[in-house]
C-alpha positions in Angstrom: -50.6 -58.6 -96.5 -53.9 -60.4 -97.2 -56.1 -58.9 -99.8 -59.1 -59.0 -97.4 -57.3 -57.2 -94.6 -58.3 -53.7 -93.5 -54.9 -52.4 -94.5 -55.3 -53.8 -98.0 -58.8 -52.2 -98.2 -57.3 -48.8 -97.4 -54.7 -49.2 -100.2 -57.4 -50.2 -102.6 -59.4 -47.1 -101.9 -56.3 -44.8 -101.9 -56.3 -42.3 -104.7 -52.8 -40.9 -103.9 -49.9 -42.5 -101.9 -47.2 -40.2 -100.5 -43.8 -41.7 -99.5 -41.7 -39.2 -97.6 -37.9 -39.5 -96.9 -37.6 -41.8 -99.9 -33.8 -41.8 -99.6 -34.2 -43.9 -96.4 -36.0 -46.6 -98.3 -33.9 -49.4 -100.0 -34.5 -50.4 -103.6 -35.9 -53.7 -102.3 -38.4 -51.8 -100.2 -39.6 -49.9 -103.2 -39.8 -53.0 -105.3 -41.9 -54.7 -102.5 -44.3 -51.8 -102.5 -44.6 -52.0 -106.3 -45.2 -55.8 -106.1 -47.8 -55.5 -103.3 -49.8 -52.8 -105.2 -49.7 -54.8 -108.4 -51.1 -57.9 -106.6 -53.8 -55.9 -104.8 -54.9 -54.0 -107.9 -54.8 -57.2 -109.9 -52.9 -55.6 -112.8 -49.3 -55.3 -114.1 -49.1 -51.5 -114.1 -46.3 -49.8 -112.2 -47.4 -49.6 -108.5 -50.7 -51.1 -109.6 -51.6 -47.9 -111.4 -51.7 -45.9 -108.2 -50.4 -42.3 -108.2 -47.2 -42.2 -106.1 -45.5 -39.0 -104.9 -42.1 -39.4 -103.3 -40.3 -36.7 -101.3 -36.9 -36.4 -99.7 -33.6 -34.5 -99.8 -31.1 -36.5 -101.8 -28.3 -34.2 -100.4 -28.8 -36.0 -97.1 -27.9 -39.4 -98.7 -24.6 -40.8 -97.5 -21.9 -41.4 -100.1 -22.3 -44.6 -102.1 -19.6 -47.1 -102.8 -20.5 -49.0 -106.0 -20.8 -52.7 -105.2 -19.4 -51.9 -101.8 -19.5 -53.9 -98.6 -20.3 -52.9 -95.1 -16.5 -53.0 -94.3 -15.7 -50.4 -97.1 -14.7 -47.0 -96.0 -14.7 -43.6 -97.7 -11.8 -41.2 -97.3 -12.8 -37.7 -96.5 -10.9 -35.0 -98.4 -8.5 -33.1 -96.2 -10.0 -29.7 -97.1 -13.3 -30.9 -95.6 -11.7 -31.8 -92.2 -11.8 -29.1 -89.5 -9.4 -29.6 -86.6 -10.0 -26.3 -84.8 -13.2 -24.9 -83.4 -16.0 -26.0 -85.7 -18.2 -23.0 -85.0 -15.4 -20.6 -85.6 -14.5 -22.4 -88.9 -18.1 -22.3 -90.2 -19.1 -18.8 -88.9 -15.8 -17.1 -89.5 -15.4 -13.5 -88.4 -18.0 -11.5 -86.5 -21.4 -13.0 -86.9 -23.0 -9.7 -85.9 -21.9 -8.0 -89.0 -22.8 -10.8 -91.4 -25.9 -10.5 -93.6 -28.8 -12.9 -92.9 -28.3 -14.4 -96.4 -24.7 -15.3 -95.4 -25.7 -16.9 -92.2 -28.5 -18.8 -93.8 -26.0 -20.5 -96.1 -24.0 -21.9 -93.2 -25.2 -25.2 -91.6 -23.6 -27.5 -89.0 -25.0 -31.1 -88.9 -24.7 -32.9 -85.6 -25.2 -36.6 -84.8 -27.5 -36.0 -81.8 -30.1 -33.5 -80.7 -28.2 -32.9 -77.5 -25.1 -31.9 -79.5 -27.2 -29.7 -81.7 -28.6 -27.8 -78.7 -25.2 -27.2 -77.3 -23.9 -25.8 -80.6 -27.1 -23.7 -81.1 -26.7 -22.1 -77.7 -23.0 -21.4 -78.3 -23.8 -19.7 -81.6 -26.7 -17.7 -80.2 -24.5 -16.5 -77.3 -22.1 -14.9 -79.8 -24.9 -12.7 -81.2 -25.9 -9.3 -79.9 -29.1 -8.5 -77.9 -30.4 -10.2 -74.9 -31.7 -13.8 -75.3 -35.3 -14.7 -74.6 -36.2 -18.2 -73.6 -39.5 -19.8 -74.4 -40.7 -23.0 -72.6 -43.1 -25.7 -73.6 -45.4 -27.6 -71.4 -44.7 -31.3 -70.9 -47.1 -33.8 -69.3 -48.1 -37.5 -69.3 -51.5 -38.6 -70.5 -52.1 -42.0 -68.9 -54.8 -43.7 -66.8 -52.0 -45.4 -64.8 -51.2 -43.2 -61.8 -47.8 -44.9 -61.5 -46.8 -43.3 -64.9 -47.6 -39.8 -63.5 -45.3 -40.5 -60.6 -42.5 -42.2 -62.6 -42.4 -39.6 -65.3 -42.6 -36.1 -63.7 -42.4 -32.9 -65.8 -38.7 -32.4 -64.8 -37.8 -35.8 -66.4 -39.7 -35.0 -69.5 -38.0 -31.6 -69.8 -34.6 -33.3 -70.3 -35.8 -35.6 -73.2 -34.7 -34.6 -76.7 -36.6 -37.1 -79.0 -36.1 -36.9 -82.8 -38.4 -34.4 -84.5 -39.3 -32.6 -81.3 -38.1 -29.3 -80.0 -36.3 -29.0 -76.7 -38.1 -27.9 -73.5 -36.4 -24.5 -73.6 -36.1 -22.5 -76.9 -33.6 -19.6 -76.7 -33.9 -16.9 -79.3 -32.4 -13.6 -80.2 -33.4 -11.1 -82.8 -32.1 -12.3 -86.2 -31.8 -15.9 -85.2 -32.8 -18.4 -88.0 -35.3 -21.0 -87.0 -36.9 -24.0 -88.8 -40.5 -25.1 -88.7 -41.0 -28.7 -87.5 -44.7 -28.8 -88.4 -47.0 -27.4 -91.1 -48.5 -24.3 -89.3 -50.3 -22.5 -92.1 -49.8 -23.9 -95.6 -51.8 -21.0 -97.2 -49.3 -18.5 -95.8 -46.3 -20.7 -96.7 -45.6 -21.8 -93.1 -44.6 -25.3 -94.0 -42.4 -28.1 -92.6 -38.7 -27.4 -92.8 -39.1 -23.8 -93.9 -36.6 -21.4 -92.4 -37.7 -18.3 -90.7 -35.9 -15.3 -89.2 -36.8 -14.1 -85.7 -37.4 -10.3 -85.9 -39.5 -10.3 -82.7 -38.1 -8.2 -79.9 -39.9 -7.2 -76.7 
């Protein structure tokens, strides 16, 4: 990055720099940021003297093999392997008689959004009360008319990009949901906060 570039100017004027999901950044990446800021600020202070806030959940970090190679593998303890129905193993017993605090401590991680949606709907179907489905509105913003024809709403409804909710959100009373955006920081409605759906028509 050139010291006269617009990007460098923004870094020079920055009072605070926030790095989210820090566990996804390699040590070399962090060293590069440190070196860049030292050069731009023309001093030898850590990060050029800039205030840096890092955030992330280290519990999401994959196990580390000291001095390991890409071909190294990690053996999963047998007591952590589930060979039967995963939902039944995690949410053992009747979910309708479990306290919310008990349900909130149980989590299933899935490799894809599609698999997550399948498991969520399976779990919700086991709860009492009638489900209520809420739909979002999908549309293309483009000056190219071909885009409007090539990407109809029906196609957009089937997409499940990372960080975005599905087209149809099915809820029941007592279902735990997680915020994907900061809605109202003053009221504590922040990203990744869990909420309990008590609404019922």
